[in-house]
N, C-alpha and C positions, 0 to 999 in steps of 0.2 A: 504494500500500500504506500505509494509514493506520497500521497497527501499527508500521511502520518509522519513521515520523515521530514517533510517540509515544515510542518507545524512544530515539530520538536526542535528544529534548528533555528526557528525564528521567534526569539523571546518577545518581541513586540506583538506579534500575532498571537502567541500563547496568552499573553497578558490581556489582550483585547477580548479573546474568546472567553477567558475566565471571567472578566468583568461584565461583558455583554451577554454571554450565553450560559454562564454558570457551568462551564466544563473546564476541568483542569487536566491537561494531558500529562501522563506519566513520562518519565525520561526513557523508559523501556517497557515492553510488554511484561506482564506479571500475572501470577496466579490470582484468581479472584479472592478477595478478602473474606468472603462469606463461604468459602469452600470447606471450612472446618466444622460445619454444622450438619454434615452428612446429607447435603442437598444432592439431588440427582437431576441433571439437565439432559434433555434429549439431544442437544448439540453442545459439545464441549466448549466452554467459554474461556477466553484469555483476556484479561483486563488491559485496557489502554488509556483509560481516563476515569475521572470521578466527578461528581457534582458536589455542591456545597454542603449537602446533607450527608455525604458519605456513600451515596449510591454509586455503583460503578457501571461504566459503559464497557461492553465486551464485544470482541470479535468472535463470531460463532464459526463452526467448521465450514459452513457454506459461504463464509465471508460477509454474511449479513451482520447487522449490529443489534445487540441486545442490551437491556438495562436490568440491573439487579439492584433494587432499592434497599436502603438500610432498614426499612420497615417491612420488608418481605415482598414488595412488588417485584415481579419478574415478567419479562416479556421481550419479544422481538420488536424493535422500534423503527428500524430502517433496513432497506435492502442493501445499503452500502454506506460507507463513510461519507461519500458525496451527498447522499440523500439525508443523512443525519445532519450534516453541516448546513444544508439548504434549509431544513426545518428549523434548526436552532437560530440561524441568521434571521429568519422571518418571525420566529416565535419568542426567542430569548431563553426560555427554560422549559424543558420537557415536562416538569411537574405542574406547570401552569395549565397543561392540557391533558391531565391524567384522569379526569373525571369521566367515567363511562357514560353518564347520563347526557353529556354534551353531544355524543355521537349518535344518540337515539332520536334526535330531533334536529333536522337540518336548519330550521329557522333559529332555534336556540343556539346552535353552533355558530351560525353566521353573526348573530347579535353579540355573542360572547367574543368572537374574534374582532369584530368592529370595536367593541368597547375596550378590549385589550390593547389594540393598536392606538386608539385615541388616548388612553391613559398613558401608554408608553411615550407617545409624542408630547403630551402635556408635561410629564416628568422631565423629559429632556429639555423642553423649552424653559422650564423653571430654573434649569442650570445653565441657560444660555447656549444650549446645543441643539442640533437638529437630528432627531432619531434616524431619519432617512439617509442623511449624509454619513452618519457614523456607521450604519449598517452597509451602505454602499462601499465605504472604505474597507470594511472587512472582506467583502466579496472580492475586491480587487486584490 
């Protein structure tokens, strides 16, 4: 995964991703922190990053991306690292979108996303920054 190496070698990018998307990339791949509790996964995970609450992002055998939360949440979250980064750049934090009820009603999901983006933009404006410019800079 070339993107993983690029991110690891670019401290400015790593810091921006941590600040903006709540993802801290490890210096190297490592065993999942929660593997000491006799968990059994259908696809063997290897950890490459964590979020602020201690949950870990993992690469699965098929190179898709999983998430193992510190509170027991487990699931596949993206088809690839590219897809995960695309989601995080648009959303900010995976835990903001982890409520299953949101996905049962399209209108509710649309309203939630619109409200989420409006609030994010307002928060940035209060600090004299523009959310869209910060995120566009990360994409580049």
